Chimera marker file (.cmm) of the C-alpha trace (Angstrom):
<marker_set name="trace">
<marker id="1" x="1.034" y="29.926" z="-2.677" r="1" g="1" b="0" radius="0.5"/>
<marker id="2" x="3.772" y="28.297" z="-0.624" r="1" g="1" b="0" radius="0.5"/>
<marker id="3" x="6.316" y="26.258" z="-2.995" r="1" g="1" b="0" radius="0.5"/>
<marker id="4" x="7.474" y="22.990" z="-1.625" r="1" g="1" b="0" radius="0.5"/>
<marker id="5" x="10.181" y="21.143" z="-2.803" r="1" g="1" b="0" radius="0.5"/>
<marker id="6" x="10.235" y="17.202" z="-3.318" r="1" g="1" b="0" radius="0.5"/>
<marker id="7" x="12.780" y="15.954" z="-0.995" r="1" g="1" b="0" radius="0.5"/>
<marker id="8" x="12.763" y="12.400" z="-2.628" r="1" g="1" b="0" radius="0.5"/>
<marker id="9" x="15.751" y="11.624" z="-5.051" r="1" g="1" b="0" radius="0.5"/>
<marker id="10" x="13.767" y="9.480" z="-7.648" r="1" g="1" b="0" radius="0.5"/>
<marker id="11" x="16.619" y="9.394" z="-10.329" r="1" g="1" b="0" radius="0.5"/>
<marker id="12" x="15.293" y="6.670" z="-12.913" r="1" g="1" b="0" radius="0.5"/>
<marker id="13" x="12.997" y="5.119" z="-10.461" r="1" g="1" b="0" radius="0.5"/>
<marker id="14" x="9.178" y="6.168" z="-10.484" r="1" g="1" b="0" radius="0.5"/>
<marker id="15" x="5.837" y="5.302" z="-8.794" r="1" g="1" b="0" radius="0.5"/>
<marker id="16" x="3.451" y="3.913" z="-11.138" r="1" g="1" b="0" radius="0.5"/>
<marker id="17" x="-0.467" y="3.800" z="-10.362" r="1" g="1" b="0" radius="0.5"/>
<marker id="18" x="-2.241" y="0.993" z="-11.383" r="1" g="1" b="0" radius="0.5"/>
<marker id="19" x="-6.161" y="0.406" z="-11.434" r="1" g="1" b="0" radius="0.5"/>
<marker id="20" x="-8.272" y="-2.482" z="-12.605" r="1" g="1" b="0" radius="0.5"/>
<marker id="21" x="-8.471" y="-4.284" z="-15.297" r="1" g="1" b="0" radius="0.5"/>
<marker id="22" x="-4.713" y="-3.502" z="-15.972" r="1" g="1" b="0" radius="0.5"/>
<marker id="23" x="-1.322" y="-4.532" z="-14.793" r="1" g="1" b="0" radius="0.5"/>
<marker id="24" x="2.335" y="-3.670" z="-15.357" r="1" g="1" b="0" radius="0.5"/>
<marker id="25" x="5.695" y="-5.596" z="-15.640" r="1" g="1" b="0" radius="0.5"/>
<marker id="26" x="8.155" y="-3.758" z="-14.065" r="1" g="1" b="0" radius="0.5"/>
<marker id="27" x="10.732" y="-4.268" z="-11.224" r="1" g="1" b="0" radius="0.5"/>
<marker id="28" x="10.277" y="-2.788" z="-8.073" r="1" g="1" b="0" radius="0.5"/>
<marker id="29" x="8.178" y="-3.024" z="-4.763" r="1" g="1" b="0" radius="0.5"/>
<marker id="30" x="4.398" y="-3.788" z="-5.253" r="1" g="1" b="0" radius="0.5"/>
<marker id="31" x="1.690" y="-2.222" z="-2.866" r="1" g="1" b="0" radius="0.5"/>
<marker id="32" x="-1.762" y="-3.196" z="-2.974" r="1" g="1" b="0" radius="0.5"/>
<marker id="33" x="-4.163" y="-0.483" z="-1.674" r="1" g="1" b="0" radius="0.5"/>
<marker id="34" x="-7.751" y="-1.746" z="-1.125" r="1" g="1" b="0" radius="0.5"/>
<marker id="35" x="-10.572" y="0.418" z="-0.489" r="1" g="1" b="0" radius="0.5"/>
<marker id="36" x="-8.609" y="3.189" z="1.237" r="1" g="1" b="0" radius="0.5"/>
<marker id="37" x="-10.461" y="6.401" z="2.134" r="1" g="1" b="0" radius="0.5"/>
<marker id="38" x="-9.074" y="9.552" z="0.785" r="1" g="1" b="0" radius="0.5"/>
<marker id="39" x="-7.282" y="10.588" z="3.844" r="1" g="1" b="0" radius="0.5"/>
<marker id="40" x="-5.404" y="7.411" z="3.913" r="1" g="1" b="0" radius="0.5"/>
<marker id="41" x="-4.396" y="7.726" z="0.413" r="1" g="1" b="0" radius="0.5"/>
<marker id="42" x="-3.206" y="11.475" z="1.084" r="1" g="1" b="0" radius="0.5"/>
<marker id="43" x="-1.210" y="10.277" z="4.115" r="1" g="1" b="0" radius="0.5"/>
<marker id="44" x="0.579" y="7.381" z="2.016" r="1" g="1" b="0" radius="0.5"/>
<marker id="45" x="1.323" y="9.977" z="-0.834" r="1" g="1" b="0" radius="0.5"/>
<marker id="46" x="2.844" y="12.623" z="1.794" r="1" g="1" b="0" radius="0.5"/>
<marker id="47" x="5.214" y="9.916" z="3.240" r="1" g="1" b="0" radius="0.5"/>
<marker id="48" x="6.467" y="8.639" z="0.020" r="1" g="1" b="0" radius="0.5"/>
<marker id="49" x="6.653" y="12.429" z="-1.495" r="1" g="1" b="0" radius="0.5"/>
<marker id="50" x="8.809" y="13.128" z="2.002" r="1" g="1" b="0" radius="0.5"/>
<marker id="51" x="10.964" y="10.432" z="1.558" r="1" g="1" b="0" radius="0.5"/>
<marker id="52" x="14.683" y="10.405" z="1.077" r="1" g="1" b="0" radius="0.5"/>
<marker id="53" x="15.194" y="7.725" z="-1.473" r="1" g="1" b="0" radius="0.5"/>
<marker id="54" x="12.399" y="6.046" z="-3.594" r="1" g="1" b="0" radius="0.5"/>
<marker id="55" x="12.824" y="2.716" z="-5.857" r="1" g="1" b="0" radius="0.5"/>
<marker id="56" x="10.653" y="1.662" z="-8.400" r="1" g="1" b="0" radius="0.5"/>
<marker id="57" x="7.224" y="1.386" z="-6.735" r="1" g="1" b="0" radius="0.5"/>
<marker id="58" x="3.915" y="-0.176" z="-8.543" r="1" g="1" b="0" radius="0.5"/>
<marker id="59" x="0.916" y="0.795" z="-6.349" r="1" g="1" b="0" radius="0.5"/>
<marker id="60" x="-2.283" y="-1.449" z="-7.413" r="1" g="1" b="0" radius="0.5"/>
<marker id="61" x="-5.350" y="0.814" z="-6.424" r="1" g="1" b="0" radius="0.5"/>
<marker id="62" x="-8.680" y="-0.743" z="-6.007" r="1" g="1" b="0" radius="0.5"/>
<marker id="63" x="-12.110" y="0.441" z="-4.587" r="1" g="1" b="0" radius="0.5"/>
<marker id="64" x="-13.191" y="-2.340" z="-2.823" r="1" g="1" b="0" radius="0.5"/>
<marker id="65" x="-15.849" y="-3.031" z="-5.933" r="1" g="1" b="0" radius="0.5"/>
<marker id="66" x="-13.543" y="-4.426" z="-8.340" r="1" g="1" b="0" radius="0.5"/>
<marker id="67" x="-13.186" y="-7.688" z="-9.973" r="1" g="1" b="0" radius="0.5"/>
<marker id="68" x="-12.105" y="-10.198" z="-7.007" r="1" g="1" b="0" radius="0.5"/>
<marker id="69" x="-9.784" y="-11.846" z="-9.339" r="1" g="1" b="0" radius="0.5"/>
<marker id="70" x="-7.805" y="-8.965" z="-10.286" r="1" g="1" b="0" radius="0.5"/>
<marker id="71" x="-7.563" y="-8.142" z="-6.781" r="1" g="1" b="0" radius="0.5"/>
<marker id="72" x="-6.437" y="-11.699" z="-5.865" r="1" g="1" b="0" radius="0.5"/>
<marker id="73" x="-3.794" y="-11.905" z="-8.747" r="1" g="1" b="0" radius="0.5"/>
<marker id="74" x="-2.493" y="-8.517" z="-7.505" r="1" g="1" b="0" radius="0.5"/>
<marker id="75" x="-2.395" y="-9.499" z="-3.861" r="1" g="1" b="0" radius="0.5"/>
<marker id="76" x="-0.203" y="-12.417" z="-4.759" r="1" g="1" b="0" radius="0.5"/>
<marker id="77" x="2.408" y="-10.009" z="-6.370" r="1" g="1" b="0" radius="0.5"/>
<marker id="78" x="2.481" y="-7.489" z="-3.706" r="1" g="1" b="0" radius="0.5"/>
<marker id="79" x="4.879" y="-7.460" z="-0.870" r="1" g="1" b="0" radius="0.5"/>
<marker id="80" x="2.605" y="-5.110" z="0.873" r="1" g="1" b="0" radius="0.5"/>
<marker id="81" x="-1.212" y="-5.187" z="1.688" r="1" g="1" b="0" radius="0.5"/>
<marker id="82" x="-2.622" y="-1.895" z="2.731" r="1" g="1" b="0" radius="0.5"/>
<marker id="83" x="-6.497" y="-1.998" z="3.466" r="1" g="1" b="0" radius="0.5"/>
<marker id="84" x="-9.332" y="-0.192" z="5.116" r="1" g="1" b="0" radius="0.5"/>
<marker id="85" x="-10.707" y="-2.384" z="7.754" r="1" g="1" b="0" radius="0.5"/>
<marker id="86" x="-14.009" y="-0.807" z="7.628" r="1" g="1" b="0" radius="0.5"/>
<marker id="87" x="-14.302" y="-1.540" z="3.874" r="1" g="1" b="0" radius="0.5"/>
<marker id="88" x="-17.958" y="-2.821" z="3.235" r="1" g="1" b="0" radius="0.5"/>
<marker id="89" x="-16.451" y="-6.035" z="1.595" r="1" g="1" b="0" radius="0.5"/>
<marker id="90" x="-15.469" y="-7.714" z="5.078" r="1" g="1" b="0" radius="0.5"/>
<marker id="91" x="-14.770" y="-11.025" z="3.230" r="1" g="1" b="0" radius="0.5"/>
<marker id="92" x="-12.106" y="-9.268" z="1.922" r="1" g="1" b="0" radius="0.5"/>
<marker id="93" x="-10.969" y="-7.745" z="4.932" r="1" g="1" b="0" radius="0.5"/>
<marker id="94" x="-10.758" y="-11.249" z="6.664" r="1" g="1" b="0" radius="0.5"/>
<marker id="95" x="-8.812" y="-12.436" z="3.764" r="1" g="1" b="0" radius="0.5"/>
<marker id="96" x="-6.293" y="-9.506" z="4.060" r="1" g="1" b="0" radius="0.5"/>
<marker id="97" x="-6.172" y="-9.598" z="7.693" r="1" g="1" b="0" radius="0.5"/>
<marker id="98" x="-4.897" y="-13.280" z="7.490" r="1" g="1" b="0" radius="0.5"/>
<marker id="99" x="-2.122" y="-12.374" z="5.469" r="1" g="1" b="0" radius="0.5"/>
<marker id="100" x="1.369" y="-11.530" z="7.257" r="1" g="1" b="0" radius="0.5"/>
<marker id="101" x="2.250" y="-8.889" z="4.614" r="1" g="1" b="0" radius="0.5"/>
<marker id="102" x="-1.010" y="-6.718" z="5.640" r="1" g="1" b="0" radius="0.5"/>
<marker id="103" x="-1.521" y="-3.528" z="7.528" r="1" g="1" b="0" radius="0.5"/>
<marker id="104" x="-4.868" y="-1.644" z="8.014" r="1" g="1" b="0" radius="0.5"/>
<marker id="105" x="-6.504" y="1.446" z="8.724" r="1" g="1" b="0" radius="0.5"/>
<marker id="106" x="-9.424" y="1.656" z="10.558" r="1" g="1" b="0" radius="0.5"/>
<marker id="107" x="-10.620" y="-0.696" z="13.253" r="1" g="1" b="0" radius="0.5"/>
<marker id="108" x="-11.093" y="-4.519" z="12.450" r="1" g="1" b="0" radius="0.5"/>
<marker id="109" x="-14.642" y="-5.691" z="13.627" r="1" g="1" b="0" radius="0.5"/>
<marker id="110" x="-13.599" y="-8.969" z="15.235" r="1" g="1" b="0" radius="0.5"/>
<marker id="111" x="-9.868" y="-10.030" z="13.761" r="1" g="1" b="0" radius="0.5"/>
<marker id="112" x="-7.902" y="-7.793" z="16.082" r="1" g="1" b="0" radius="0.5"/>
<marker id="113" x="-6.184" y="-10.848" z="17.706" r="1" g="1" b="0" radius="0.5"/>
<marker id="114" x="-5.252" y="-11.865" z="14.479" r="1" g="1" b="0" radius="0.5"/>
<marker id="115" x="-3.375" y="-8.935" z="12.930" r="1" g="1" b="0" radius="0.5"/>
<marker id="116" x="-1.929" y="-6.301" z="15.155" r="1" g="1" b="0" radius="0.5"/>
<marker id="117" x="-0.238" y="-4.321" z="11.899" r="1" g="1" b="0" radius="0.5"/>
<marker id="118" x="-3.000" y="-1.151" z="12.382" r="1" g="1" b="0" radius="0.5"/>
<marker id="119" x="-1.544" y="1.697" z="10.812" r="1" g="1" b="0" radius="0.5"/>
<marker id="120" x="-1.866" y="4.954" z="13.086" r="1" g="1" b="0" radius="0.5"/>
<marker id="121" x="0.823" y="7.084" z="12.099" r="1" g="1" b="0" radius="0.5"/>
<marker id="122" x="2.817" y="8.645" z="8.982" r="1" g="1" b="0" radius="0.5"/>
<marker id="123" x="6.162" y="7.526" z="11.006" r="1" g="1" b="0" radius="0.5"/>
<marker id="124" x="4.748" y="3.862" z="10.857" r="1" g="1" b="0" radius="0.5"/>
<marker id="125" x="4.347" y="4.012" z="6.979" r="1" g="1" b="0" radius="0.5"/>
<marker id="126" x="7.711" y="5.224" z="6.178" r="1" g="1" b="0" radius="0.5"/>
<marker id="127" x="8.966" y="2.392" z="8.535" r="1" g="1" b="0" radius="0.5"/>
<marker id="128" x="7.110" y="0.025" z="6.427" r="1" g="1" b="0" radius="0.5"/>
<marker id="129" x="8.355" y="1.559" z="2.996" r="1" g="1" b="0" radius="0.5"/>
<marker id="130" x="11.667" y="1.648" z="4.046" r="1" g="1" b="0" radius="0.5"/>
<marker id="131" x="11.906" y="-1.841" z="5.215" r="1" g="1" b="0" radius="0.5"/>
<marker id="132" x="10.664" y="-2.783" z="1.789" r="1" g="1" b="0" radius="0.5"/>
<marker id="133" x="13.021" y="-1.007" z="-0.063" r="1" g="1" b="0" radius="0.5"/>
<marker id="134" x="15.627" y="-2.162" z="1.700" r="1" g="1" b="0" radius="0.5"/>
<marker id="135" x="14.712" y="-6.061" z="1.502" r="1" g="1" b="0" radius="0.5"/>
<marker id="136" x="14.051" y="-5.279" z="-2.544" r="1" g="1" b="0" radius="0.5"/>
<marker id="137" x="17.599" y="-3.920" z="-2.768" r="1" g="1" b="0" radius="0.5"/>
<marker id="138" x="19.072" y="-7.066" z="-1.613" r="1" g="1" b="0" radius="0.5"/>
<marker id="139" x="17.288" y="-9.271" z="-4.300" r="1" g="1" b="0" radius="0.5"/>
<link id1="1" id2="2" r="1" g="1" b="0" radius="0.2"/>
<link id1="2" id2="3" r="1" g="1" b="0" radius="0.2"/>
<link id1="3" id2="4" r="1" g="1" b="0" radius="0.2"/>
<link id1="4" id2="5" r="1" g="1" b="0" radius="0.2"/>
<link id1="5" id2="6" r="1" g="1" b="0" radius="0.2"/>
<link id1="6" id2="7" r="1" g="1" b="0" radius="0.2"/>
<link id1="7" id2="8" r="1" g="1" b="0" radius="0.2"/>
<link id1="8" id2="9" r="1" g="1" b="0" radius="0.2"/>
<link id1="9" id2="10" r="1" g="1" b="0" radius="0.2"/>
<link id1="10" id2="11" r="1" g="1" b="0" radius="0.2"/>
<link id1="11" id2="12" r="1" g="1" b="0" radius="0.2"/>
<link id1="12" id2="13" r="1" g="1" b="0" radius="0.2"/>
<link id1="13" id2="14" r="1" g="1" b="0" radius="0.2"/>
<link id1="14" id2="15" r="1" g="1" b="0" radius="0.2"/>
<link id1="15" id2="16" r="1" g="1" b="0" radius="0.2"/>
<link id1="16" id2="17" r="1" g="1" b="0" radius="0.2"/>
<link id1="17" id2="18" r="1" g="1" b="0" radius="0.2"/>
<link id1="18" id2="19" r="1" g="1" b="0" radius="0.2"/>
<link id1="19" id2="20" r="1" g="1" b="0" radius="0.2"/>
<link id1="20" id2="21" r="1" g="1" b="0" radius="0.2"/>
<link id1="21" id2="22" r="1" g="1" b="0" radius="0.2"/>
<link id1="22" id2="23" r="1" g="1" b="0" radius="0.2"/>
<link id1="23" id2="24" r="1" g="1" b="0" radius="0.2"/>
<link id1="24" id2="25" r="1" g="1" b="0" radius="0.2"/>
<link id1="25" id2="26" r="1" g="1" b="0" radius="0.2"/>
<link id1="26" id2="27" r="1" g="1" b="0" radius="0.2"/>
<link id1="27" id2="28" r="1" g="1" b="0" radius="0.2"/>
<link id1="28" id2="29" r="1" g="1" b="0" radius="0.2"/>
<link id1="29" id2="30" r="1" g="1" b="0" radius="0.2"/>
<link id1="30" id2="31" r="1" g="1" b="0" radius="0.2"/>
<link id1="31" id2="32" r="1" g="1" b="0" radius="0.2"/>
<link id1="32" id2="33" r="1" g="1" b="0" radius="0.2"/>
<link id1="33" id2="34" r="1" g="1" b="0" radius="0.2"/>
<link id1="34" id2="35" r="1" g="1" b="0" radius="0.2"/>
<link id1="35" id2="36" r="1" g="1" b="0" radius="0.2"/>
<link id1="36" id2="37" r="1" g="1" b="0" radius="0.2"/>
<link id1="37" id2="38" r="1" g="1" b="0" radius="0.2"/>
<link id1="38" id2="39" r="1" g="1" b="0" radius="0.2"/>
<link id1="39" id2="40" r="1" g="1" b="0" radius="0.2"/>
<link id1="40" id2="41" r="1" g="1" b="0" radius="0.2"/>
<link id1="41" id2="42" r="1" g="1" b="0" radius="0.2"/>
<link id1="42" id2="43" r="1" g="1" b="0" radius="0.2"/>
<link id1="43" id2="44" r="1" g="1" b="0" radius="0.2"/>
<link id1="44" id2="45" r="1" g="1" b="0" radius="0.2"/>
<link id1="45" id2="46" r="1" g="1" b="0" radius="0.2"/>
<link id1="46" id2="47" r="1" g="1" b="0" radius="0.2"/>
<link id1="47" id2="48" r="1" g="1" b="0" radius="0.2"/>
<link id1="48" id2="49" r="1" g="1" b="0" radius="0.2"/>
<link id1="49" id2="50" r="1" g="1" b="0" radius="0.2"/>
<link id1="50" id2="51" r="1" g="1" b="0" radius="0.2"/>
<link id1="51" id2="52" r="1" g="1" b="0" radius="0.2"/>
<link id1="52" id2="53" r="1" g="1" b="0" radius="0.2"/>
<link id1="53" id2="54" r="1" g="1" b="0" radius="0.2"/>
<link id1="54" id2="55" r="1" g="1" b="0" radius="0.2"/>
<link id1="55" id2="56" r="1" g="1" b="0" radius="0.2"/>
<link id1="56" id2="57" r="1" g="1" b="0" radius="0.2"/>
<link id1="57" id2="58" r="1" g="1" b="0" radius="0.2"/>
<link id1="58" id2="59" r="1" g="1" b="0" radius="0.2"/>
<link id1="59" id2="60" r="1" g="1" b="0" radius="0.2"/>
<link id1="60" id2="61" r="1" g="1" b="0" radius="0.2"/>
<link id1="61" id2="62" r="1" g="1" b="0" radius="0.2"/>
<link id1="62" id2="63" r="1" g="1" b="0" radius="0.2"/>
<link id1="63" id2="64" r="1" g="1" b="0" radius="0.2"/>
<link id1="64" id2="65" r="1" g="1" b="0" radius="0.2"/>
<link id1="65" id2="66" r="1" g="1" b="0" radius="0.2"/>
<link id1="66" id2="67" r="1" g="1" b="0" radius="0.2"/>
<link id1="67" id2="68" r="1" g="1" b="0" radius="0.2"/>
<link id1="68" id2="69" r="1" g="1" b="0" radius="0.2"/>
<link id1="69" id2="70" r="1" g="1" b="0" radius="0.2"/>
<link id1="70" id2="71" r="1" g="1" b="0" radius="0.2"/>
<link id1="71" id2="72" r="1" g="1" b="0" radius="0.2"/>
<link id1="72" id2="73" r="1" g="1" b="0" radius="0.2"/>
<link id1="73" id2="74" r="1" g="1" b="0" radius="0.2"/>
<link id1="74" id2="75" r="1" g="1" b="0" radius="0.2"/>
<link id1="75" id2="76" r="1" g="1" b="0" radius="0.2"/>
<link id1="76" id2="77" r="1" g="1" b="0" radius="0.2"/>
<link id1="77" id2="78" r="1" g="1" b="0" radius="0.2"/>
<link id1="78" id2="79" r="1" g="1" b="0" radius="0.2"/>
<link id1="79" id2="80" r="1" g="1" b="0" radius="0.2"/>
<link id1="80" id2="81" r="1" g="1" b="0" radius="0.2"/>
<link id1="81" id2="82" r="1" g="1" b="0" radius="0.2"/>
<link id1="82" id2="83" r="1" g="1" b="0" radius="0.2"/>
<link id1="83" id2="84" r="1" g="1" b="0" radius="0.2"/>
<link id1="84" id2="85" r="1" g="1" b="0" radius="0.2"/>
<link id1="85" id2="86" r="1" g="1" b="0" radius="0.2"/>
<link id1="86" id2="87" r="1" g="1" b="0" radius="0.2"/>
<link id1="87" id2="88" r="1" g="1" b="0" radius="0.2"/>
<link id1="88" id2="89" r="1" g="1" b="0" radius="0.2"/>
<link id1="89" id2="90" r="1" g="1" b="0" radius="0.2"/>
<link id1="90" id2="91" r="1" g="1" b="0" radius="0.2"/>
<link id1="91" id2="92" r="1" g="1" b="0" radius="0.2"/>
<link id1="92" id2="93" r="1" g="1" b="0" radius="0.2"/>
<link id1="93" id2="94" r="1" g="1" b="0" radius="0.2"/>
<link id1="94" id2="95" r="1" g="1" b="0" radius="0.2"/>
<link id1="95" id2="96" r="1" g="1" b="0" radius="0.2"/>
<link id1="96" id2="97" r="1" g="1" b="0" radius="0.2"/>
<link id1="97" id2="98" r="1" g="1" b="0" radius="0.2"/>
<link id1="98" id2="99" r="1" g="1" b="0" radius="0.2"/>
<link id1="99" id2="100" r="1" g="1" b="0" radius="0.2"/>
<link id1="100" id2="101" r="1" g="1" b="0" radius="0.2"/>
<link id1="101" id2="102" r="1" g="1" b="0" radius="0.2"/>
<link id1="102" id2="103" r="1" g="1" b="0" radius="0.2"/>
<link id1="103" id2="104" r="1" g="1" b="0" radius="0.2"/>
<link id1="104" id2="105" r="1" g="1" b="0" radius="0.2"/>
<link id1="105" id2="106" r="1" g="1" b="0" radius="0.2"/>
<link id1="106" id2="107" r="1" g="1" b="0" radius="0.2"/>
<link id1="107" id2="108" r="1" g="1" b="0" radius="0.2"/>
<link id1="108" id2="109" r="1" g="1" b="0" radius="0.2"/>
<link id1="109" id2="110" r="1" g="1" b="0" radius="0.2"/>
<link id1="110" id2="111" r="1" g="1" b="0" radius="0.2"/>
<link id1="111" id2="112" r="1" g="1" b="0" radius="0.2"/>
<link id1="112" id2="113" r="1" g="1" b="0" radius="0.2"/>
<link id1="113" id2="114" r="1" g="1" b="0" radius="0.2"/>
<link id1="114" id2="115" r="1" g="1" b="0" radius="0.2"/>
<link id1="115" id2="116" r="1" g="1" b="0" radius="0.2"/>
<link id1="116" id2="117" r="1" g="1" b="0" radius="0.2"/>
<link id1="117" id2="118" r="1" g="1" b="0" radius="0.2"/>
<link id1="118" id2="119" r="1" g="1" b="0" radius="0.2"/>
<link id1="119" id2="120" r="1" g="1" b="0" radius="0.2"/>
<link id1="120" id2="121" r="1" g="1" b="0" radius="0.2"/>
<link id1="121" id2="122" r="1" g="1" b="0" radius="0.2"/>
<link id1="122" id2="123" r="1" g="1" b="0" radius="0.2"/>
<link id1="123" id2="124" r="1" g="1" b="0" radius="0.2"/>
<link id1="124" id2="125" r="1" g="1" b="0" radius="0.2"/>
<link id1="125" id2="126" r="1" g="1" b="0" radius="0.2"/>
<link id1="126" id2="127" r="1" g="1" b="0" radius="0.2"/>
<link id1="127" id2="128" r="1" g="1" b="0" radius="0.2"/>
<link id1="128" id2="129" r="1" g="1" b="0" radius="0.2"/>
<link id1="129" id2="130" r="1" g="1" b="0" radius="0.2"/>
<link id1="130" id2="131" r="1" g="1" b="0" radius="0.2"/>
<link id1="131" id2="132" r="1" g="1" b="0" radius="0.2"/>
<link id1="132" id2="133" r="1" g="1" b="0" radius="0.2"/>
<link id1="133" id2="134" r="1" g="1" b="0" radius="0.2"/>
<link id1="134" id2="135" r="1" g="1" b="0" radius="0.2"/>
<link id1="135" id2="136" r="1" g="1" b="0" radius="0.2"/>
<link id1="136" id2="137" r="1" g="1" b="0" radius="0.2"/>
<link id1="137" id2="138" r="1" g="1" b="0" radius="0.2"/>
<link id1="138" id2="139" r="1" g="1" b="0" radius="0.2"/>
</marker_set>
């Protein structure tokens, strides 16, 4: 088995995964991941794993079947929303699509003119995360 070395310098920072109905009170970048497929989450994990530096990051994970009140509360707290445009819950897809801080995997059924933030590569995810870490560092 090939040994893989972690590239990111985590220091005192960490990535925290949160699922319904929980929440966490720490300072950091907050990301809502909504109804992603396993290949989407693996791609994001790989990007975070390979990054040179990572600030505190809270990732809220929901499966598209979770309590809408919880999802909306976490959406309001997040600087990034990443969702599956092909989710069964097209009402939430439409709502997320209208948000300026949202990015999606898959194909939007009818709202491509509203949001052109389709994720197509690891490099794109890395740029999104790096931009958020820079913004957070200025606060």
